[in-house]
Each structure stands twice: as C-alpha cells, then as structure tokens.
C-alpha positions in Angstrom: 11.6 28.1 14.8 9.6 25.1 13.7 6.8 24.6 11.2 4.6 21.8 9.7 4.5 21.5 5.9 2.4 19.5 3.5 -0.5 18.5 5.7 -4.1 18.8 4.8 -4.6 21.1 7.8 -2.4 23.5 9.8 -2.1 20.9 12.7 -0.2 18.3 10.7 2.7 17.9 8.3 6.4 17.3 7.7 8.4 18.9 10.5 10.9 21.5 9.5 13.2 23.5 11.7 15.0 26.8 11.1 18.7 26.9 11.9 20.2 30.2 11.2 18.4 31.5 8.1 17.7 28.1 6.5 14.8 25.7 6.9 15.5 22.0 6.9 13.7 18.7 7.6 14.0 16.3 10.5 15.0 12.6 9.9 12.7 10.0 11.4 15.5 8.0 12.9 14.6 8.0 16.6 11.5 10.1 16.0 8.8 9.3 18.6 5.6 10.8 20.1 7.5 12.7 22.8 9.5 14.5 20.1 6.3 15.4 18.2 4.7 16.7 21.4 7.5 19.2 21.8 7.0 20.4 18.3 3.2 20.7 18.8 3.5 22.6 22.1 6.1 24.9 20.4 3.4 25.6 17.8 0.8 26.4 20.4 -1.1 23.0 20.4 -1.8 21.0 23.5 -0.4 17.6 22.4 0.6 15.6 19.4 2.0 12.4 18.0 4.7 11.3 15.6 3.8 10.6 12.0 6.1 8.6 9.7 6.8 8.7 5.9 5.3 8.5 3.4 2.3 10.4 5.0 3.4 13.8 3.9 5.2 15.0 0.7 9.0 14.7 1.1 11.1 17.8 1.6 14.1 19.1 -0.3 17.3 20.8 0.6 18.9 20.4 4.0 18.2 17.7 6.5 18.7 19.7 9.7 18.3 17.1 12.5 18.6 13.4 13.1 18.4 11.1 16.1 16.2 13.5 17.9 15.7 12.5 21.6 13.4 14.8 23.6 12.6 14.2 27.3 9.3 16.0 26.8 10.1 19.1 29.0 11.7 21.1 26.2 10.2 24.4 25.0 11.9 24.0 21.5 12.8 21.0 19.4 16.3 22.5 19.1 16.7 22.0 22.9 16.3 18.2 22.4 19.2 16.0 22.0 20.0 15.4 18.4 22.8 14.9 15.8 23.2 17.0 12.8 21.2 15.7 9.9 24.1 16.2 7.6 26.1 13.7 9.6 23.4 11.0 9.3 22.5 8.5 6.6 19.1 9.9 6.1 17.3 10.9 2.9 14.1 12.9 2.4 12.3 9.6 2.2 12.7 9.6 6.0 11.3 13.1 6.7 9.6 13.0 10.1 6.1 14.4 10.6 3.7 15.4 13.4 0.0 15.6 13.9 -1.0 18.1 16.6 -4.1 18.1 18.8 -5.9 20.7 20.9 -7.8 19.2 23.8 -11.2 20.9 24.0 -12.4 22.0 27.4 -16.0 21.1 26.6 
C-alpha cells in the first residue's frame, strides 16, 4: 500500500508505504521522477513527478525505504529496488514526496 500525506490536494504529498501493519516514509536519497510515477500509477493517476523536502510536512515514526530505484514498469513501489530506511542515514527532513497528474482526454 502507498499513500500521499500532507498535500493541499489528494494528488500530492509526502509518500508513505505500508510494510506489514506499519506506515513509514520514503527517504529522498535516489528519489526521482520515475519513482514518483510508479507511486502515482499505483494510486490510479496517469503520471507524476518527484517532489523534494521541504515541500510537505515531515513525517514521524519509521522510515521504510531509502535508495529507491524504479525502472518505471513496476506496479507497486515495493517492487522497486530499495534499501531499508532503517539502514540509511536519512532523517524525516529528507521525506520524499510526489505530485500526481491525470492527463485529460479533452
């Protein structure tokens, strides 16, 4: 599961992923547009791009992922290459964000 938190609208925010029963943030080390696109498609949007701190309020608790490296074909962010956030030197001042876009057909 993935969600966006702290944005002005439902299409943007700090990226959080659920591992087991706990939600945690994603470190922005290695965070790029291709990673944000996977999140946005997972949430039902057409496209998206990476947003960096301090755009959205910082998270708290667990940092679930760091060094995310998606190829762009993944259905879920958890399918992307990554290292555990707990093993990284990240803080919540580095929480990654995304802004998602729907392409209108008209």
